[in-house]
C-alpha positions in Angstrom: 120.2 56.3 46.4 118.0 54.7 48.8 117.3 56.6 51.9 116.6 54.6 54.8 114.5 56.0 57.6 115.8 55.0 61.0 113.4 52.6 62.4 114.5 52.7 66.0 113.1 56.2 66.7 109.8 55.5 65.0 109.4 52.3 67.0 110.3 54.2 70.2 107.9 57.0 69.2 105.1 54.5 68.5 105.7 52.7 71.9 105.6 56.0 73.8 102.5 57.0 71.8 100.8 53.7 72.9 101.9 54.2 76.5 100.6 57.7 76.5 97.3 56.6 74.9 96.9 53.8 77.6 97.7 56.2 80.3 95.2 58.7 78.9 92.5 56.0 78.7 93.3 54.8 82.2 92.9 58.3 83.7 89.9 59.0 81.5 88.1 56.0 82.9 89.1 56.9 86.4 87.9 60.4 86.1 84.7 59.2 84.4 84.1 56.8 87.2 84.7 59.4 89.9 82.3 61.8 87.9 79.5 59.3 87.9 80.1 58.6 91.6 80.0 62.3 92.3 76.7 62.6 90.4 75.2 59.7 92.3 76.3 61.3 95.6 74.9 64.7 94.5 71.6 63.0 93.6 71.5 61.3 97.0 72.3 64.6 98.7 69.6 66.4 96.8 67.1 63.6 97.7 68.1 63.9 101.4 67.8 67.7 101.2 64.3 67.4 99.6 63.3 64.9 102.3 64.5 67.2 105.0 62.6 70.1 103.5 59.5 68.1 103.3 59.9 67.1 106.9 60.3 70.8 107.9 57.3 71.8 105.9 55.2 69.0 107.5 56.4 70.1 110.9 55.5 73.6 110.2 52.0 72.5 108.9 51.5 70.4 112.0 52.4 73.5 114.2 50.1 75.6 112.2 47.0 73.4 112.7 47.8 72.7 116.4 45.1 75.0 117.7 42.5 73.3 115.4 43.8 69.9 116.5 43.4 70.9 120.1 39.9 72.1 119.5 39.0 68.9 117.8 40.5 66.9 120.6 38.4 68.7 123.1 35.3 67.8 121.1 35.9 64.1 121.4 36.2 62.3 124.8 38.5 59.3 124.8 37.4 56.2 126.7 40.7 56.1 128.4 40.3 59.6 129.8 36.8 61.0 130.4 37.8 63.2 133.2 38.2 66.3 131.0 34.7 65.8 129.9 33.3 65.5 133.4 35.4 68.5 134.5 33.8 70.5 131.6 30.3 69.5 132.8 31.1 70.4 136.5 32.8 73.8 135.4 29.6 74.8 133.6 27.5 74.7 136.9 29.2 77.7 138.6 28.7 79.9 135.5 25.0 79.1 135.8 24.9 79.6 139.5 23.8 76.0 140.2 25.3 73.1 142.1 25.8 69.9 140.2 27.2 66.5 140.8 27.8 63.5 138.5 25.7 60.6 139.7 26.6 57.9 137.2 28.9 57.3 134.2 28.5 54.3 131.9 29.2 53.2 128.4 26.0 52.7 126.4 25.0 49.1 125.6 25.6 49.6 121.9 29.0 51.3 122.5 27.8 54.4 120.7 28.4 56.8 123.4 29.0 57.5 127.1 26.0 57.8 129.4 26.3 60.4 132.2 23.8 61.0 135.0 23.8 64.5 136.6 21.9 66.1 139.4 21.7 69.9 139.6 20.1 72.2 142.2 19.5 75.9 142.0 17.0 78.4 140.8 14.8 77.6 137.7 16.7 80.3 135.8 20.0 78.8 136.8 19.0 75.4 135.8 17.7 76.6 132.4 20.9 78.5 131.9 22.9 75.3 132.8 20.9 73.4 130.1 21.8 76.0 127.6 25.5 75.9 128.5 25.3 72.0 128.1 23.8 72.4 124.7 26.5 74.8 123.6 29.4 72.8 125.1 32.2 71.7 122.8 31.0 68.1 123.2 28.1 66.6 121.1 25.5 65.7 123.6 22.1 63.9 123.4 19.7 64.6 126.3 18.2 61.2 127.1 16.0 62.2 130.0 15.3 65.2 132.2 13.3 65.6 135.3 12.6 69.1 136.8 11.2 69.2 140.3 10.5 72.1 142.7 11.7 71.4 146.2 8.7 70.8 148.6 10.2 72.8 151.3 10.3 76.0 149.3 7.1 75.3 147.3 5.0 77.2 149.6 7.1 80.4 149.3 5.7 82.5 146.5 8.8 84.6 145.7 10.7 83.3 142.7 14.1 84.0 144.1 13.5 81.8 147.1 12.3 78.8 145.2 14.8 75.9 144.8 14.6 73.5 142.0 16.3 70.3 141.3 17.0 68.6 138.0 18.0 65.0 137.3 19.5 64.8 133.8 20.7 61.9 131.8 22.9 62.8 128.8 24.6 60.7 126.2 28.0 61.9 124.9 27.9 61.2 121.3 31.4 62.3 120.5 32.9 59.5 122.4 35.8 57.4 121.1 36.7 54.1 122.5 
């Protein structure tokens, strides 16, 4: 006896198996595509987070060196703004108990610095202290010329406190940035 296997259920089963496999492959590729896209987005997010952290670190570093930067900026005089330098020179005079005035300001012919002419009056000790204060100022100065003179009116007076001196001083600001 020959047994015959019904072919119809096997064909239907094979067709359903193929449909199921095709559905599985379709969903597997979709999930794999979304997974790759998710990994790319996560990498982009981590890159952006790292960049933001670097910016935050850089910002903190800039804030940490701000006092040193300000001190460095006070050492150099910009050609666009020499007023702070001149104010510093004039602020040193009262500390030395002398009177001073800026007589000239000019850029050196070789553009290597700023030439400043000063006239100061006061006691010899005060003028000497003023020179020391200039030497120790935050700016790098080169003394081009200096002329001390005792006022003729008080030259006959023998007491040191009553003697008036005047000084004409030309300095070159070396720490000058154009």
